[in-house]
C-alpha positions in Angstrom: -60.8 277.8 93.0 -64.5 277.1 92.9 -66.8 274.1 92.8 -69.4 275.3 90.3 -72.2 275.2 92.9 -73.7 278.6 92.5 -74.6 280.3 95.8 -77.1 282.8 94.4 -77.5 285.6 91.9 -76.4 289.2 92.1 -78.2 292.0 90.2 -76.1 294.4 88.1 -76.7 298.0 89.4 -74.1 299.9 87.5 -71.6 299.5 84.6 -68.8 301.9 84.0 -66.3 301.7 81.1 -62.8 302.8 82.0 -60.7 302.8 78.8 -60.6 299.0 78.0 -61.8 297.9 81.4 -65.3 297.5 82.7 -66.2 298.2 86.3 -69.3 296.2 87.4 -71.2 297.1 90.5 -73.6 294.5 91.8 -76.0 294.0 94.8 -74.2 292.1 97.5 -75.9 288.7 98.0 -73.6 288.0 101.0 -74.2 290.8 103.5 -71.3 291.3 106.0 -69.4 288.4 104.4 -67.5 290.1 101.6 -64.1 291.8 101.9 -61.9 293.8 99.5 -59.5 291.5 97.6 -61.9 288.6 97.9 -62.4 286.4 94.8 -65.9 285.7 93.5 -67.0 283.8 90.5 -69.4 285.9 88.2 -71.1 283.8 85.6 -68.0 281.6 86.0 -65.4 284.4 85.8 -63.2 284.9 88.8 -63.1 288.6 89.7 -61.7 290.5 92.7 -63.8 292.7 94.9 -62.2 296.2 94.6 -64.7 298.2 96.7 -67.7 297.8 98.9 -70.4 300.5 99.5 -73.4 299.7 101.5 -75.3 296.8 99.9 -73.2 297.0 96.7 -69.7 295.9 95.7 -67.6 296.5 92.6 -65.3 294.3 90.5 -63.3 295.0 87.4 -63.1 293.0 84.2 -60.2 293.7 81.8 -60.3 293.5 78.0 -59.2 289.8 77.8 -62.0 288.8 80.2 -64.5 290.8 78.2 -63.4 289.2 74.9 -63.7 285.7 76.3 -66.9 286.0 78.3 -70.4 287.4 78.2 -69.7 290.0 80.9 -69.3 292.7 78.3 -72.9 292.0 77.2 -74.4 292.6 80.6 -76.9 295.4 81.2 -78.1 297.1 84.4 -80.7 294.8 86.0 -79.3 291.6 84.7 -78.8 288.7 87.1 -75.3 287.2 87.5 -74.5 283.8 89.0 -72.1 284.2 91.9 -70.0 281.8 94.0 -67.4 282.6 96.6 -64.1 280.7 96.5 -64.1 277.1 97.8 -63.1 276.5 101.4 -60.2 274.1 101.7 -62.1 272.0 104.3 -65.4 271.9 102.3 -67.0 269.2 100.2 -66.4 269.3 96.4 -70.0 269.0 95.4 -69.5 270.1 91.8 -66.1 269.7 90.1 -62.8 271.7 90.1 -63.6 275.1 88.6 -60.8 277.7 88.1 -63.0 280.7 87.2 -60.9 281.0 84.0 -63.6 281.1 81.2 -62.4 279.4 78.0 -64.9 281.0 75.7 -68.6 281.4 74.9 -71.4 279.2 73.7 -74.8 279.8 72.3 -78.1 278.2 73.4 -79.6 276.5 70.4 -82.5 274.6 72.1 -84.5 274.9 75.3 -87.4 272.6 76.3 -89.3 271.7 79.4 -89.6 268.0 80.4 -91.6 266.9 83.4 -90.6 269.7 85.6 -87.0 270.0 84.6 -85.4 271.7 81.6 -83.1 270.6 78.8 -80.7 273.1 77.1 -78.5 272.5 74.2 -75.4 274.7 73.6 -73.0 275.1 70.7 -69.5 276.5 70.7 -66.8 277.1 68.1 -64.9 273.9 67.3 -61.2 274.0 66.7 -59.4 270.6 66.3 -56.1 271.9 67.8 -57.8 273.3 70.9 -59.9 270.1 71.2 -56.7 268.1 71.3 -55.7 270.2 74.3 -58.9 269.4 76.2 -61.1 272.3 75.1 -64.0 270.1 74.5 -66.7 268.0 76.2 -67.0 264.2 76.7 -70.1 262.2 77.3 -71.2 262.4 81.0 -68.2 264.7 81.7 -68.3 268.1 83.4 -68.5 271.6 82.0 -69.1 274.9 83.7 -71.9 277.1 82.2 -72.2 280.6 83.6 -70.4 279.3 86.6 -72.7 276.3 87.1 -71.1 272.9 87.3 -73.1 270.5 85.1 -72.9 267.0 83.6 -73.1 267.0 79.8 -74.7 264.5 77.4 -75.6 264.0 73.7 -72.2 265.6 73.0 -70.9 266.3 69.5 -67.6 268.0 68.4 -69.2 271.4 69.0 -72.3 270.9 71.1 -73.8 269.3 74.1 -76.9 269.1 76.3 -77.5 269.6 80.0 -80.5 268.9 82.2 -81.5 271.6 84.7 -83.5 270.7 87.8 -86.1 273.1 89.1 -84.0 274.3 92.0 -81.0 275.2 89.7 -83.4 276.9 87.3 -85.0 279.0 90.0 -81.8 280.0 91.8 -79.5 280.8 88.9 -79.7 282.9 85.7 -80.7 279.8 83.8 -84.2 281.1 84.2 -83.2 283.9 81.8 -81.4 281.8 79.2 -83.3 281.5 75.9 -82.5 280.2 72.4 -79.8 282.6 71.2 -78.5 283.5 74.6 -74.7 283.6 75.0 -73.1 281.8 78.0 -69.7 281.4 79.4 -68.0 278.0 79.2 -65.1 276.5 81.2 -64.1 273.0 80.2 -62.8 270.5 82.7 -59.3 271.3 83.9 -58.4 267.7 84.5 -59.2 266.9 80.9 -57.0 269.8 79.8 -54.1 268.5 81.8 -54.5 264.9 80.5 -54.7 266.1 77.0 -51.6 268.3 77.4 -49.6 265.4 78.8 -50.7 263.1 75.9 -49.5 265.8 73.5 -45.9 265.0 74.7 -46.1 261.3 73.7 -44.4 261.9 70.4 -41.9 264.5 71.6 
């Protein structure tokens, strides 16, 4: 479980295909604090640390993860947003994030505004999935590349977010341009409520 408050970025140092899996080796942004079997969010995807060597660590993404996320598009040198799992006694500064990416979206607009930045994202719309909570609501929450954000100017298949300078500088939002593909995780509470409502006529 995560909060969507990204702790930093990790640079990809090696990518190794292994049949349908992808082993990702990244620079360790948490020296002396990682352990094998620990869960870390990578661009919003929960992955398990499988090995640690010096300043680097490795995680493995399976085919399903690669199909649903932008991890398969990473190249050596790319920055990945990372967050360690939430402490049970910590503050929930973002929102409840599972690290189970629902799909991908595309940046369709990026503009600077008085020191901050506005981004617009579009995602494939499916009415049946939307009925199950796979959508956004005005002033609701959505996780983009692991970053917990409030959305606005929502439509059936798009929304906008505002990024403050700190978030821009400390996440890979600094590298997102029009056409960039991002990972999306919709609000889990909305999914549960939508699922429960689907039983009303049962």
